[in-house]
MARBA-3410 file (N, C-alpha, C, O; in Angstrom, 1 decimal):
84
0.9,-1.2,0.0,0.0,0.0,0.0,0.9,1.2,0.0,1.8,1.3,0.8 ~ 0.6,2.2,-0.9,1.3,3.4,-0.9,0.4,4.6,-0.6,-0.8,4.5,-0.9 ~ 0.9,5.6,0.0,0.1,6.8,0.4,0.6,8.0,-0.3,1.9,8.2,-0.5 ~ -0.3,8.8,-0.8,0.1,10.0,-1.6,-0.7,11.1,-1.0,-1.9,11.0,-0.8 ~ 0.0,12.2,-0.6,-0.7,13.4,0.0,-0.6,14.5,-1.0,0.5,14.8,-1.5
-1.8,15.1,-1.4,-1.9,16.1,-2.3,-2.7,17.3,-1.8,-3.5,17.1,-0.9 ~ -2.4,18.5,-2.3,-3.3,19.6,-2.1,-3.9,20.0,-3.5,-3.1,20.1,-4.4 ~ -5.1,20.2,-3.6,-5.7,20.5,-4.9,-7.0,21.3,-4.6,-7.4,21.5,-3.5 ~ -7.6,21.9,-5.7,-8.8,22.7,-5.5,-9.9,22.1,-6.3,-9.7,21.6,-7.4 ~ -11.1,22.2,-5.7,-12.3,21.7,-6.4,-12.7,22.8,-7.4,-12.4,24.0,-7.2
-13.5,22.4,-8.4,-14.0,23.4,-9.3,-15.2,24.1,-8.8,-15.7,23.8,-7.7 ~ -15.8,25.0,-9.6,-17.0,25.8,-9.2,-18.2,24.9,-9.0,-19.1,25.3,-8.3 ~ -18.2,23.7,-9.5,-19.3,22.8,-9.3,-19.1,21.9,-8.0,-20.0,21.1,-7.7 ~ -18.0,22.1,-7.3,-17.7,21.3,-6.1,-17.1,20.0,-6.4,-17.2,19.1,-5.6 ~ -16.5,19.8,-7.6,-16.0,18.5,-8.0,-14.5,18.6,-8.0,-13.9,19.6,-8.5
-13.8,17.6,-7.5,-12.3,17.6,-7.5,-11.9,16.4,-8.4,-12.4,15.3,-8.3 ~ -11.0,16.8,-9.3,-10.5,15.8,-10.3,-9.1,15.5,-9.9,-8.3,16.4,-9.6 ~ -8.7,14.2,-9.8,-7.4,13.8,-9.4,-6.7,13.0,-10.5,-7.3,12.1,-11.1 ~ -5.5,13.4,-10.8,-4.6,12.6,-11.7,-3.4,12.2,-10.9,-2.6,13.0,-10.5 ~ -3.3,10.9,-10.5,-2.3,10.4,-9.7,-1.5,9.4,-10.4,-2.0,8.3,-10.7
-0.2,9.7,-10.7,0.7,8.7,-11.4,1.0,7.6,-10.4,1.5,7.8,-9.3 ~ 0.7,6.3,-10.8,0.9,5.2,-9.9,2.0,4.3,-10.4,2.5,3.4,-9.7 ~ 2.4,4.5,-11.7,3.5,3.7,-12.2,3.1,2.2,-12.5,4.0,1.4,-12.7 ~ 1.8,1.9,-12.5,1.3,0.6,-12.8,0.3,0.6,-14.0,-0.8,1.2,-13.8 ~ 0.7,0.0,-15.1,-0.2,0.0,-16.2,-1.2,-1.1,-16.2,-0.8,-2.2,-15.8
-2.4,-0.9,-16.6,-3.4,-1.9,-16.7,-3.6,-2.8,-15.5,-3.7,-4.0,-15.5 ~ -3.7,-2.1,-14.3,-3.8,-2.8,-13.1,-5.1,-2.3,-12.4,-5.5,-1.1,-12.5 ~ -5.8,-3.2,-11.7,-7.0,-2.8,-10.9,-6.4,-2.4,-9.6,-5.7,-3.1,-8.9 ~ -6.9,-1.2,-9.1,-6.4,-0.7,-7.9,-7.5,-0.3,-7.0,-8.6,0.1,-7.4 ~ -7.4,-0.5,-5.7,-8.3,-0.1,-4.7,-7.9,1.3,-4.2,-6.7,1.4,-3.8
-8.7,2.3,-4.2,-8.4,3.6,-3.9,-9.2,4.0,-2.6,-10.4,3.8,-2.6 ~ -8.5,4.7,-1.7,-9.2,5.2,-0.5,-8.9,6.7,-0.5,-7.8,7.2,-0.6 ~ -10.0,7.5,-0.5,-9.8,9.0,-0.5,-10.3,9.5,0.8,-11.5,9.3,1.2 ~ -9.5,10.3,1.5,-9.8,11.0,2.7,-9.5,12.5,2.4,-8.4,12.8,2.1 ~ -10.5,13.4,2.6,-10.2,14.8,2.4,-10.7,15.6,3.5,-11.6,15.3,4.3
-10.0,16.8,3.7,-10.4,17.8,4.6,-10.2,19.2,4.0,-9.3,19.3,3.2 ~ -11.0,20.1,4.4,-10.8,21.5,3.9,-9.6,22.1,4.6,-9.3,21.8,5.8 ~ -8.9,23.0,3.9,-7.7,23.7,4.5,-8.0,25.2,4.6,-7.1,25.9,4.9 ~ -9.2,25.6,4.4,-9.6,27.0,4.4,-10.2,27.4,3.1,-10.2,26.8,2.1 ~ -10.9,28.6,3.2,-11.5,29.1,2.0,-10.4,29.8,1.1,-9.5,30.5,1.7
-10.6,29.7,-0.2,-9.7,30.4,-1.1,-10.2,31.8,-1.2,-11.4,32.1,-1.4 ~ -9.3,32.8,-1.1,-9.6,34.2,-1.2,-8.5,34.9,-1.9,-7.3,34.8,-1.4 ~ -8.8,35.6,-2.9,-7.7,36.3,-3.6,-7.1,37.4,-2.7,-5.9,37.7,-2.9 ~ -7.9,37.9,-1.8,-7.4,39.0,-0.9,-6.4,38.3,0.1,-5.4,39.0,0.5 ~ -6.6,37.1,0.4,-5.7,36.4,1.4,-4.5,35.9,0.8,-3.5,35.6,1.5
-4.5,35.7,-0.5,-3.3,35.1,-1.2,-2.0,35.8,-0.9,-1.0,35.2,-0.5 ~ -1.9,37.2,-1.1,-0.6,37.8,-0.8,-0.2,37.7,0.6,1.0,37.6,0.9 ~ -1.1,37.7,1.6,-0.8,37.5,3.0,-0.1,36.2,3.2,0.8,36.1,4.0 ~ -0.7,35.1,2.6,-0.1,33.8,2.7,1.3,33.7,2.2,2.0,32.8,2.5 ~ 1.7,34.7,1.3,3.0,34.7,0.8,3.9,35.7,1.4,4.9,36.2,0.9
3.5,36.1,2.6,4.3,37.1,3.5,4.2,38.5,3.0,5.1,39.3,3.4 ~ 3.3,38.9,2.2,3.1,40.3,1.8,2.0,40.9,2.8,1.0,40.3,2.9 ~ 2.3,42.0,3.4,1.3,42.6,4.3,0.1,43.0,3.5,0.2,43.4,2.3 ~ -1.1,43.0,4.2,-2.3,43.4,3.5,-2.2,44.9,3.0,-1.7,45.8,3.6 ~ -2.7,45.1,1.7,-2.7,46.4,1.1,-1.3,46.8,0.5,-1.2,47.9,0.0
-0.3,46.0,0.6,1.0,46.3,0.1,1.0,46.7,-1.4,1.6,47.8,-1.7 ~ 0.4,45.9,-2.2,0.4,46.2,-3.7,-0.4,47.4,-4.0,0.0,48.2,-4.9 ~ -1.5,47.6,-3.3,-2.3,48.8,-3.5,-1.5,50.1,-3.2,-1.7,51.1,-3.8 ~ -0.7,50.0,-2.1,0.0,51.2,-1.7,1.3,51.5,-2.6,1.7,52.6,-2.7 ~ 1.8,50.4,-3.1,3.1,50.6,-3.8,3.0,50.6,-5.4,3.9,51.2,-6.0
1.9,50.1,-5.9,1.8,50.1,-7.4,1.7,51.5,-7.9,0.9,52.3,-7.5 ~ 2.7,51.9,-8.8,2.7,53.2,-9.4,3.2,54.3,-8.5,2.9,55.5,-8.8 ~ 3.9,54.0,-7.5,4.3,55.0,-6.5,5.6,55.7,-6.9,5.9,56.7,-6.3 ~ 6.4,55.2,-7.9,7.6,55.9,-8.3,7.3,57.1,-9.1,6.7,56.9,-10.2 ~ 7.6,58.3,-8.7,7.3,59.5,-9.3,8.5,60.1,-10.1,8.4,61.2,-10.7
9.7,59.5,-10.0,10.9,59.9,-10.6,10.9,59.7,-12.1,10.9,58.5,-12.5 ~ 10.9,60.8,-12.9,10.8,60.6,-14.4,12.1,60.0,-14.9,12.0,59.4,-16.1 ~ 13.2,59.9,-14.2,14.4,59.3,-14.7,14.4,57.8,-14.5,15.2,57.1,-15.0 ~ 13.4,57.3,-13.8,13.2,55.9,-13.6,12.5,55.3,-14.8,11.3,55.5,-14.9 ~ 13.2,54.6,-15.7,12.6,54.1,-16.9,13.0,52.6,-17.1,13.9,52.1,-16.5
12.2,52.0,-17.9,12.6,50.6,-18.3,13.4,50.7,-19.6,12.9,51.2,-20.6 ~ 14.6,50.2,-19.5,15.5,50.3,-20.7,15.1,49.3,-21.7,14.4,48.3,-21.4 ~ 15.5,49.5,-23.0,15.2,48.6,-24.1,15.7,47.2,-23.7,16.7,47.0,-23.2 ~ 14.8,46.2,-24.1,15.1,44.8,-23.7,15.8,44.0,-24.9,16.2,42.8,-24.7 ~ 16.0,44.6,-26.0,16.6,43.9,-27.2,15.6,43.1,-27.9,14.4,43.2,-27.6
16.0,42.4,-28.9,15.2,41.6,-29.8,15.1,40.2,-29.3,16.0,39.7,-28.6 ~ 13.9,39.5,-29.5,13.8,38.1,-29.2,14.6,37.3,-30.1,14.7,37.6,-31.3 ~ 15.1,36.2,-29.6,15.8,35.2,-30.4,14.8,34.5,-31.3,13.7,34.2,-30.9 ~ 15.2,34.2,-32.6,14.4,33.4,-33.5,14.8,32.0,-33.2,16.0,31.6,-33.4 ~ 13.8,31.1,-32.9,14.1,29.7,-32.6,13.4,28.8,-33.7,12.4,29.2,-34.3
13.9,27.6,-33.8,13.3,26.7,-34.7,11.9,26.3,-34.1,11.8,26.2,-32.9 ~ 11.0,26.1,-35.0,9.7,25.6,-34.5,9.8,24.1,-34.3,10.5,23.4,-35.0 ~ 9.0,23.6,-33.3,9.0,22.2,-33.0,7.9,21.5,-33.8,6.8,22.1,-34.0 ~ 8.2,20.3,-34.2,7.2,19.6,-35.0,6.2,18.9,-34.0,5.3,18.2,-34.5
END
């Protein structure tokens, strides 16, 4: 018996789809699923969970008023072979 621990999100219909590589082709497997919620998803909470203080992006976006602060030219993109 092997145990796999995953974190995933259900869709808007409340359905969770799992793709679990087991490394066994054409085998019948018995699956046990145990799940628990880890909290509500919130776009507002996402930056906090990544150690950004609340409101950080709203306070800092567009705050540089120095006209000499510019984005320099980035050059041309490389031309690469197309893959078949």
